DRENDO-453182 format. One record per residue (C-alpha): x, y, z; residue in one letter; residue number from 1. Coordinates in steps of 0.02 Angstrom, whole numbers, plus 32768, in hexadecimal, padded with zeros to 4 digits. Example, Ala and Ser with C-alpha at 12.3 -4.5 7.8 and 13.67 -1.06 7.14 Angstrom:
2
<node px="8267" py="7F1F" pz="8186" rest="A" nr="1"/>
<node px="82AC" py="7FCB" pz="8165" rest="S" nr="2"/>
END
This chain:
111
<node px="6B24" py="123A" pz="794D" rest="X" nr="1"/>
<node px="6BCE" py="11F7" pz="7919" rest="X" nr="2"/>
<node px="6C82" py="122D" pz="791B" rest="X" nr="3"/>
<node px="6D11" py="1202" pz="78A6" rest="X" nr="4"/>
<node px="6DCA" py="1229" pz="78B4" rest="X" nr="5"/>
<node px="6E6D" py="11EA" pz="786A" rest="X" nr="6"/>
<node px="6ED6" py="11B1" pz="78FD" rest="X" nr="7"/>
<node px="6F79" py="1178" pz="78AF" rest="X" nr="8"/>
<node px="6FDD" py="1105" pz="7842" rest="X" nr="9"/>
<node px="7003" py="1053" pz="7879" rest="X" nr="10"/>
<node px="7061" py="0FBD" pz="7836" rest="X" nr="11"/>
<node px="6FE5" py="0F3F" pz="77F1" rest="X" nr="12"/>
<node px="7011" py="0EB7" pz="786E" rest="X" nr="13"/>
<node px="7001" py="0F2B" pz="7904" rest="X" nr="14"/>
<node px="6F53" py="0F63" pz="78CF" rest="X" nr="15"/>
<node px="6F1E" py="0EB0" pz="78AD" rest="X" nr="16"/>
<node px="6F5A" py="0E79" pz="795A" rest="X" nr="17"/>
<node px="6EFE" py="0F08" pz="79AE" rest="X" nr="18"/>
<node px="6E5D" py="0EDB" pz="7953" rest="X" nr="19"/>
<node px="6E71" py="0E24" pz="7983" rest="X" nr="20"/>
<node px="6E86" py="0E54" pz="7A3A" rest="X" nr="21"/>
<node px="6DE5" py="0EB9" pz="7A34" rest="X" nr="22"/>
<node px="6D88" py="0E28" pz="79E5" rest="X" nr="23"/>
<node px="6DCA" py="0DAB" pz="7A65" rest="X" nr="24"/>
<node px="6D94" py="0E1B" pz="7AF4" rest="X" nr="25"/>
<node px="6CE9" py="0E2C" pz="7AA1" rest="X" nr="26"/>
<node px="6CE7" py="0EE6" pz="7AC8" rest="X" nr="27"/>
<node px="6C54" py="0F3D" pz="7A79" rest="X" nr="28"/>
<node px="6C74" py="0FF3" pz="7AA5" rest="X" nr="29"/>
<node px="6C22" py="1053" pz="7A18" rest="X" nr="30"/>
<node px="6CCF" py="108A" pz="79E1" rest="X" nr="31"/>
<node px="6D22" py="1038" pz="794B" rest="X" nr="32"/>
<node px="6DCF" py="1049" pz="7902" rest="X" nr="33"/>
<node px="6DD7" py="1031" pz="7847" rest="X" nr="34"/>
<node px="6E65" py="1033" pz="77CC" rest="X" nr="35"/>
<node px="6E8E" py="104F" pz="7717" rest="X" nr="36"/>
<node px="6F28" py="104A" pz="76A7" rest="X" nr="37"/>
<node px="6EFD" py="10F1" pz="7658" rest="X" nr="38"/>
<node px="6ED2" py="119D" pz="7698" rest="X" nr="39"/>
<node px="6E42" py="11C1" pz="7623" rest="X" nr="40"/>
<node px="6D8D" py="11EB" pz="7645" rest="X" nr="41"/>
<node px="6D53" py="114D" pz="75EC" rest="X" nr="42"/>
<node px="6DC8" py="10DF" pz="7653" rest="X" nr="43"/>
<node px="6D90" py="112E" pz="76F7" rest="X" nr="44"/>
<node px="6CD8" py="1119" pz="76C9" rest="X" nr="45"/>
<node px="6CF7" py="1063" pz="769B" rest="X" nr="46"/>
<node px="6D4F" py="1046" pz="7742" rest="X" nr="47"/>
<node px="6CB9" py="1080" pz="77A7" rest="X" nr="48"/>
<node px="6C41" py="101D" pz="773A" rest="X" nr="49"/>
<node px="6C94" py="0F7E" pz="777C" rest="X" nr="50"/>
<node px="6C74" py="0FA7" pz="7833" rest="X" nr="51"/>
<node px="6C20" py="0F1B" pz="7892" rest="X" nr="52"/>
<node px="6B63" py="0F1F" pz="787C" rest="X" nr="53"/>
<node px="6B46" py="0EF9" pz="7935" rest="X" nr="54"/>
<node px="6B55" py="0FB4" pz="7959" rest="X" nr="55"/>
<node px="6AB2" py="0FD5" pz="78FA" rest="X" nr="56"/>
<node px="6AF8" py="107A" pz="78BF" rest="X" nr="57"/>
<node px="6AA2" py="10DF" pz="7836" rest="X" nr="58"/>
<node px="6B20" py="10C5" pz="77AB" rest="X" nr="59"/>
<node px="6AE9" py="1160" pz="7749" rest="X" nr="60"/>
<node px="6B0D" py="11CD" pz="77E2" rest="X" nr="61"/>
<node px="6BB6" py="1179" pz="77FF" rest="X" nr="62"/>
<node px="6BE7" py="1195" pz="7749" rest="X" nr="63"/>
<node px="6BAB" py="124A" pz="7757" rest="X" nr="64"/>
<node px="6C1B" py="1260" pz="77EF" rest="X" nr="65"/>
<node px="6CB1" py="1220" pz="778B" rest="X" nr="66"/>
<node px="6C88" py="1295" pz="76F9" rest="X" nr="67"/>
<node px="6C78" py="132A" pz="7771" rest="X" nr="68"/>
<node px="6D1F" py="12FE" pz="77BF" rest="X" nr="69"/>
<node px="6D70" py="12F5" pz="7713" rest="X" nr="70"/>
<node px="6D26" py="139C" pz="76DB" rest="X" nr="71"/>
<node px="6D53" py="13FA" pz="777B" rest="X" nr="72"/>
<node px="6E02" py="13B8" pz="77A1" rest="X" nr="73"/>
<node px="6E6E" py="13CB" pz="7706" rest="X" nr="74"/>
<node px="6F0B" py="13F0" pz="776B" rest="X" nr="75"/>
<node px="6EF6" py="1351" pz="77D1" rest="X" nr="76"/>
<node px="6ED1" py="12EC" pz="7734" rest="X" nr="77"/>
<node px="6F73" py="1329" pz="76E3" rest="X" nr="78"/>
<node px="6FD4" py="1307" pz="7783" rest="X" nr="79"/>
<node px="6F98" py="1253" pz="7791" rest="X" nr="80"/>
<node px="6FAA" py="1235" pz="76D7" rest="X" nr="81"/>
<node px="7061" py="1268" pz="76E5" rest="X" nr="82"/>
<node px="707C" py="11FE" pz="7782" rest="X" nr="83"/>
<node px="702F" py="1166" pz="772E" rest="X" nr="84"/>
<node px="709E" py="117D" pz="7696" rest="X" nr="85"/>
<node px="7137" py="1192" pz="7707" rest="X" nr="86"/>
<node px="710D" py="10F2" pz="7764" rest="X" nr="87"/>
<node px="7111" py="1087" pz="76C8" rest="X" nr="88"/>
<node px="70A0" py="1003" pz="767D" rest="X" nr="89"/>
<node px="70A0" py="0F93" pz="7717" rest="X" nr="90"/>
<node px="703C" py="1014" pz="777A" rest="X" nr="91"/>
<node px="6F87" py="1045" pz="778D" rest="X" nr="92"/>
<node px="6F2C" py="10E6" pz="77B0" rest="X" nr="93"/>
<node px="6EC8" py="10CB" pz="7850" rest="X" nr="94"/>
<node px="6E27" py="1129" pz="7875" rest="X" nr="95"/>
<node px="6DAA" py="1129" pz="7902" rest="X" nr="96"/>
<node px="6CEF" py="112C" pz="78E6" rest="X" nr="97"/>
<node px="6C77" py="112F" pz="7978" rest="X" nr="98"/>
<node px="6BD0" py="1165" pz="79B4" rest="X" nr="99"/>
<node px="6BF2" py="1202" pz="7A19" rest="X" nr="100"/>
<node px="6BAC" py="11BF" pz="7ABD" rest="X" nr="101"/>
<node px="6C16" py="1121" pz="7AB8" rest="X" nr="102"/>
<node px="6CB3" py="1186" pz="7A94" rest="X" nr="103"/>
<node px="6C8D" py="11F9" pz="7B26" rest="X" nr="104"/>
<node px="6C76" py="1161" pz="7B98" rest="X" nr="105"/>
<node px="6D1A" py="1116" pz="7B5C" rest="X" nr="106"/>
<node px="6D77" py="11B8" pz="7B83" rest="X" nr="107"/>
<node px="6D26" py="11C2" pz="7C2F" rest="X" nr="108"/>
<node px="6D61" py="1110" pz="7C56" rest="X" nr="109"/>
<node px="6E13" py="114C" pz="7C36" rest="X" nr="110"/>
<node px="6E07" py="11CC" pz="7CC3" rest="X" nr="111"/>
END
Protein backbone atom coordinates (compact mmCIF):
# COMPACT_ATOMS: atom_id res chain seq x y z
CA UNK A 1 0.00 0.00 0.00
CA UNK A 2 1.32 3.43 -0.97
CA UNK A 3 0.70 7.04 -0.11
CA UNK A 4 1.11 10.19 -2.19
CA UNK A 5 0.87 13.83 -1.21
CA UNK A 6 1.96 17.19 -2.56
CA UNK A 7 4.16 18.73 0.12
CA UNK A 8 5.11 22.11 -1.29
CA UNK A 9 6.84 24.30 -3.81
CA UNK A 10 10.62 24.65 -3.82
CA UNK A 11 13.26 26.53 -5.77
CA UNK A 12 14.94 24.14 -8.21
CA UNK A 13 18.38 24.45 -6.62
CA UNK A 14 17.07 23.80 -3.11
CA UNK A 15 15.32 20.62 -4.19
CA UNK A 16 18.38 19.46 -6.12
CA UNK A 17 20.61 20.03 -3.07
CA UNK A 18 18.21 18.11 -0.82
CA UNK A 19 18.15 15.18 -3.23
CA UNK A 20 21.96 15.19 -3.45
CA UNK A 21 22.22 15.08 0.36
CA UNK A 22 19.92 12.06 0.46
CA UNK A 23 21.98 10.29 -2.21
CA UNK A 24 25.26 11.04 -0.43
CA UNK A 25 23.91 9.64 2.84
CA UNK A 26 22.70 6.57 0.94
CA UNK A 27 19.43 6.64 2.86
CA UNK A 28 16.97 4.09 1.54
CA UNK A 29 13.88 4.81 3.61
CA UNK A 30 11.02 3.76 1.36
CA UNK A 31 10.02 7.41 1.14
CA UNK A 32 10.83 9.42 -1.98
CA UNK A 33 10.43 13.09 -2.78
CA UNK A 34 9.76 13.80 -6.43
CA UNK A 35 9.27 17.01 -8.35
CA UNK A 36 7.71 18.43 -11.47
CA UNK A 37 7.47 21.80 -13.19
CA UNK A 38 3.72 21.42 -13.72
CA UNK A 39 0.77 20.58 -11.53
CA UNK A 40 -0.94 18.16 -13.88
CA UNK A 41 -1.91 14.53 -13.45
CA UNK A 42 0.40 13.49 -16.28
CA UNK A 43 3.36 15.33 -14.74
CA UNK A 44 2.74 13.79 -11.31
CA UNK A 45 2.48 10.30 -12.79
CA UNK A 46 5.69 10.82 -14.73
CA UNK A 47 7.47 11.99 -11.56
CA UNK A 48 6.65 8.78 -9.68
CA UNK A 49 7.61 6.64 -12.68
CA UNK A 50 11.18 7.87 -12.24
CA UNK A 51 11.47 6.71 -8.62
CA UNK A 52 14.51 4.59 -7.96
CA UNK A 53 13.89 0.93 -8.83
CA UNK A 54 15.68 -0.28 -5.68
CA UNK A 55 12.40 0.13 -3.78
CA UNK A 56 10.85 -2.73 -5.77
CA UNK A 57 7.51 -0.96 -5.65
CA UNK A 58 4.57 -2.09 -7.79
CA UNK A 59 4.48 0.80 -10.25
CA UNK A 60 0.84 0.22 -11.23
CA UNK A 61 -0.21 0.57 -7.58
CA UNK A 62 1.93 3.69 -7.11
CA UNK A 63 0.38 5.28 -10.22
CA UNK A 64 -3.08 4.28 -8.97
CA UNK A 65 -2.33 6.04 -5.68
CA UNK A 66 -1.41 9.23 -7.57
CA UNK A 67 -4.60 9.04 -9.66
CA UNK A 68 -6.71 8.52 -6.52
CA UNK A 69 -5.03 11.51 -4.88
CA UNK A 70 -5.75 13.63 -7.96
CA UNK A 71 -9.41 12.56 -8.13
CA UNK A 72 -10.10 13.06 -4.41
CA UNK A 73 -8.25 16.31 -3.66
CA UNK A 74 -9.32 18.94 -6.18
CA UNK A 75 -9.06 21.76 -3.61
CA UNK A 76 -5.47 20.83 -2.78
CA UNK A 77 -4.61 20.48 -6.46
CA UNK A 78 -5.90 23.99 -7.18
CA UNK A 79 -4.08 25.37 -4.13
CA UNK A 80 -0.71 23.91 -5.18
CA UNK A 81 -1.24 24.82 -8.82
CA UNK A 82 -1.72 28.45 -7.75
CA UNK A 83 1.31 28.35 -5.40
CA UNK A 84 3.50 26.91 -8.15
CA UNK A 85 2.37 29.61 -10.56
CA UNK A 86 2.99 32.30 -7.90
CA UNK A 87 6.51 30.97 -7.29
CA UNK A 88 7.58 31.41 -10.91
CA UNK A 89 9.36 29.27 -13.44
CA UNK A 90 12.43 28.63 -11.27
CA UNK A 91 10.38 26.52 -8.86
CA UNK A 92 9.18 22.94 -8.65
CA UNK A 93 6.14 21.23 -7.21
CA UNK A 94 7.42 18.72 -4.64
CA UNK A 95 5.52 15.56 -3.77
CA UNK A 96 6.12 12.64 -1.45
CA UNK A 97 5.49 9.05 -2.45
CA UNK A 98 6.06 6.22 -0.02
CA UNK A 99 5.03 2.81 1.02
CA UNK A 100 2.76 3.35 4.00
CA UNK A 101 4.88 1.36 6.48
CA UNK A 102 8.07 3.28 5.66
CA UNK A 103 6.29 6.61 6.03
CA UNK A 104 4.92 5.53 9.41
CA UNK A 105 8.44 4.52 10.51
CA UNK A 106 9.84 7.86 9.35
CA UNK A 107 7.22 9.77 11.35
CA UNK A 108 7.91 7.64 14.43
CA UNK A 109 11.64 8.45 14.18
CA UNK A 110 10.71 12.13 14.44
CA UNK A 111 9.12 11.61 17.86
